[in-house]
C-alpha positions in Angstrom: 45.5 210.3 98.2 45.6 207.7 95.5 48.8 207.9 93.5 49.2 206.5 90.0 51.0 203.4 91.2 48.3 202.8 94.0 45.6 202.8 91.4 47.1 199.7 89.8 47.2 197.7 93.0 44.6 195.1 93.9 42.6 195.3 97.1 44.8 192.7 98.9 47.9 194.6 97.9 46.4 197.9 99.2 45.5 196.2 102.5 49.1 195.0 103.0 50.4 198.5 102.2 48.0 199.9 104.7 49.0 197.4 107.4 52.7 198.2 106.8 52.1 201.9 107.1 50.0 201.4 110.2 52.7 199.3 111.8 55.4 202.0 110.9 53.2 204.7 112.4 52.7 202.7 115.6 56.5 202.1 115.8 57.2 205.8 115.3 54.7 206.9 117.9 56.2 204.5 120.5 59.6 205.9 119.7 58.3 209.5 120.2 56.8 208.6 123.6 60.2 207.0 124.7 62.2 210.0 123.5 59.8 212.5 125.2 60.3 210.7 128.5 64.1 210.8 128.0 63.9 214.5 127.2 61.7 215.3 130.2 64.3 213.5 132.4 67.2 215.5 131.0 65.3 218.8 131.3 64.5 218.0 134.9 68.1 217.4 135.6 69.1 220.7 133.9 66.5 222.6 135.9 67.7 221.0 139.2 71.2 222.1 138.5 69.9 225.7 137.9 70.1 225.9 134.2 67.4 226.9 131.7 64.9 224.5 130.4 64.0 224.0 126.7 61.8 227.1 126.7 64.8 229.2 127.9 63.4 229.8 131.3 65.8 229.7 134.2 65.5 227.3 137.0 64.8 228.4 140.6 65.9 232.1 140.1 63.5 234.9 141.0 61.7 237.0 138.4 62.8 240.6 138.0 60.1 243.1 138.7 59.2 245.5 135.9 60.1 249.1 136.8 57.8 251.8 135.4 59.5 254.5 133.3 59.3 258.0 134.8 59.2 260.8 132.3 59.5 264.5 133.0 56.2 265.2 131.2 53.1 263.2 130.8 52.4 261.9 127.3 49.3 264.1 127.0 51.3 267.2 127.8 54.1 266.3 125.5 51.7 265.5 122.6 50.0 268.9 123.1 53.4 270.7 123.1 54.6 269.0 120.0 51.3 269.7 118.1 51.5 273.3 119.3 54.9 273.7 117.5 53.6 272.2 114.2 51.4 274.7 112.3 50.1 272.3 109.6 49.6 269.3 111.9 51.1 265.8 112.1 50.0 262.2 111.3 49.9 259.7 114.1 53.1 258.1 112.8 54.9 261.5 112.7 53.6 262.4 116.1 54.8 259.0 117.5 58.3 259.5 116.0 58.5 263.1 117.4 57.5 261.9 120.9 60.1 259.2 120.9 62.8 261.6 119.6 62.3 263.8 122.7 63.6 260.9 124.8 60.2 259.8 126.1 60.7 256.4 127.6 58.1 253.6 127.1 57.9 249.9 127.3 54.7 249.8 125.3 54.5 247.0 122.8 52.2 249.2 120.6 53.3 252.7 121.3 51.4 254.3 118.4 48.1 253.1 120.0 49.2 254.6 123.3 49.8 258.0 121.5 46.4 257.7 119.8 44.7 257.2 123.2 46.5 260.3 124.6 45.4 262.3 121.5 41.8 260.9 121.6 41.4 261.8 125.3 43.0 265.2 125.0 40.7 268.2 124.8 43.5 270.4 123.3 43.8 268.3 120.1 41.6 268.0 117.1 41.7 265.6 114.1 41.2 266.7 110.5 39.6 263.8 108.7 40.2 265.2 105.3 44.0 265.4 105.7 44.4 262.8 108.4 46.4 265.2 110.6 46.2 266.0 114.3 46.4 269.7 115.3 46.5 271.6 118.5 43.3 273.6 119.1 
């Protein structure tokens, strides 16, 4: 990390520069420790009052339970019906969009993967590798 001006310095000058930077680093690290302690103290007071901490998590409130969505038809049945209506077949993306357009409720973070699993495990669906389309058997 030698810069053009550092190349012109003597060994003694470089040692002094290094000592100054080391002292500055130590001062900044002590300051960081002091500020962290102050921040922890403030966050503790905020949480005690019932507010949210720096991560946005609420204090002593209870967690809400996740309620599972209830759909009229299972995903497997819905996929089979949608593919039965399509004569030429659908890609996974098209199939996912059609399932969601029916009002199917999901909380999946990766719903296309969920649809793929339903298609893969369904005996009434075939995949054409040449065209990349899924079709009802």
